[in-house]
N, C-alpha and C positions, 0 to 999 in steps of 0.2 A: 302604943301600936296594937291595933286589934287583930285578933286571929279569925280570919274568914275563909272558909274554903267548903268545896264539896268533895267528898271522896266517893269513888266509884269502884265496886268491886263486880268485875265482869268474869263470870264463871263459864267455861267451856266444857262440854263432855270429853273432849279429846284436845290434842294440840292444834286442831284446825280452827281458825277463826270463825267459820261458819257453823260451828257446832255448839252455838250459845245455848245454855240451859237455864241460866239464872242471872240477875244483875241485883246488886244491892247498893243503896245511895244513903250517904249520911251528910248532912248539910250542918256546918258549924258557923255560928256567927257570934263575934266577941268571945271566942274560946268556948262557947256553950253550944251543945247539940241541940239544935232547934227542929230537925225533921229526920226521920228514919223511914226507909221503905225498902221493900224486896219483893220482886216479882220473878216468877219462873218455878221451875220443878225444885222439889226437895226430895232426893233420892232416899229411899228405904234401905235398910241394911240386908233385906231378904225379901224374896217374893212370899207374899202372905195371902190369906183369904181375900183381902181387899184389893189385892193386885189386879188390874185389868190390862195394862200394857207394860211390857218390859222391853227397853231399848238397850240392845248389845252394842257397845262401843267398838264395833269391828266392822270393817268393810266387807268381809267375806260372808255371803249368804249361807255358805255351808254350815256355818255355826248355828243356823236356825233349825237344824234337824236334830231331833232326839238322839242322844247317844254320841253327839259330836263332842270333841274336845272343847270345852267351853267353861264359864265360870260356875261356882256353886250356885248363885242367884238363878242362872239360867236352868241348870239342871233341876232345881226346886220348881222353878215356873213349868218345866216340861212335866215334872212328876205331878203338879197340880192340874195341868191340862189333862193328863192321862186318867185322872180322878174325875174329870168332867167340869172343872172350872174354866170359864170363859176368859183365857188370857192370851192377848195378841203379843206375840214375841217378834220383834223386828230389829234390823240393823240401824245404826245411826242415820245412815244415808235414806233408808226407807222412811225413818221418822221425819227427817228434814223435808223429804219430798212430799210429805202428807200435810205439811204446814200450809 
């Protein structure tokens, strides 16, 4: 019996199905991996000098104001903005509407 299948890894930014951020596929034929692919975002661990957009997985737009109770990554992005770096910070819903 041959082992043939395709595995799909569907990643979301939150628990909502509409928040897809990446997908990975692996095709196996006769028990051997014959194809691998990945598409979508690969999140960084922190906002850096290369960051141009930060999507915050929150529905409340109030988290987009500097000083709001939010993640360390968002605080770092706001600090970089204050130093003049062009970083767009948006909620997950804002991001999905922009697609």
